C-alpha positions as CSV (number, residue, x, y, z in Angstrom):
1,M,152.0,-32.5,161.6
2,Q,155.6,-31.7,161.0
3,G,158.1,-31.2,163.9
4,E,161.8,-30.4,164.4
5,K,164.2,-32.7,166.2
6,D,165.6,-31.2,169.4
7,I,167.2,-32.2,172.7
8,L,166.1,-31.6,176.2
9,T,169.1,-31.2,178.5
10,G,169.2,-31.8,182.2
11,F,166.3,-34.3,182.1
12,K,166.1,-38.1,182.0
13,I,163.3,-40.6,181.4
14,E,162.1,-42.8,184.2
15,M,159.1,-45.1,184.5
16,L,156.1,-44.1,186.5
17,E,153.6,-46.6,187.9
18,I,150.1,-45.6,186.8
19,T,147.2,-46.1,189.2
20,D,144.4,-44.4,187.2
21,P,142.1,-47.4,186.3
22,E,140.9,-45.8,183.0
23,V,144.5,-45.3,181.8
24,L,145.4,-48.8,182.8
25,R,142.4,-50.2,180.9
26,K,143.2,-48.2,177.8
27,S,147.0,-48.6,177.7
28,K,147.2,-52.1,179.2
29,Q,150.5,-50.9,180.7
30,K,151.2,-50.3,184.4
31,Y,154.3,-48.2,183.8
32,H,154.6,-45.2,181.6
33,P,157.6,-43.1,180.7
34,I,158.0,-39.7,182.5
35,L,160.5,-36.9,182.2
36,V,162.4,-36.2,185.4
37,F,164.6,-33.2,186.0
38,S,168.1,-34.3,186.9
39,G,170.0,-30.9,186.7
40,N,172.9,-32.8,185.1
41,P,173.8,-31.2,181.7
42,E,175.1,-34.6,180.5
43,D,171.6,-36.0,180.8
44,E,169.8,-35.5,177.5
45,V,166.5,-36.7,176.0
46,E,166.1,-36.6,172.2
47,G,162.7,-35.7,170.9
48,V,160.7,-33.7,168.4
49,L,159.2,-30.2,169.0
50,F,155.8,-29.6,167.4
51,E,153.9,-26.3,167.0
52,V,150.5,-26.8,168.5
53,T,147.4,-24.6,169.1
54,D,146.1,-23.6,172.5
55,E,143.2,-26.0,172.0
56,E,145.6,-28.9,171.4
57,I,147.5,-28.0,174.6
58,L,144.3,-28.1,176.6
59,Q,143.5,-31.5,175.0
60,A,146.9,-32.8,176.0
61,D,146.3,-31.5,179.6
62,E,143.0,-33.4,179.7
63,Y,144.7,-36.6,178.4
64,E,147.5,-36.6,181.0
65,V,146.7,-38.1,184.4
66,D,147.2,-36.3,187.7
67,D,150.7,-37.8,188.0
68,Y,152.0,-35.4,185.3
69,K,152.2,-31.7,185.1
70,R,153.0,-29.4,182.1
71,I,155.9,-27.0,182.4
72,E,157.7,-24.7,180.0
73,T,161.4,-25.2,179.4
74,V,164.2,-24.3,176.9
75,F,165.6,-26.9,174.6
76,K,169.2,-27.3,173.4
77,S,168.3,-25.3,170.3
78,G,167.3,-22.3,172.4
79,K,163.6,-22.8,171.5
80,S,161.1,-22.9,174.4
81,G,158.3,-25.4,174.6
82,F,156.1,-27.4,177.0
83,I,156.9,-30.8,178.4
84,Y,155.1,-33.1,180.9
85,V,157.0,-34.0,184.0
86,G,156.2,-35.9,187.2
87,K,154.6,-33.9,190.0
């Protein structure tokens, strides 16, 4: 799968304490990174945009625990895409 580098503006990464026992068992990590809206244009998160199918999006939704929700946003390039943020 090939992606394109892009930047998410107005967000920062924080750590979220995971309480889902299955996720804790699989990941062996109590804290996972999560995107948080800051509204500050100086806050930027670098990443990669991938083109995915509807089925892949639904699989990602199933994978993420209830602490996360998927939203659509616009990246620095002007392209739109989905990200997972804290509820």
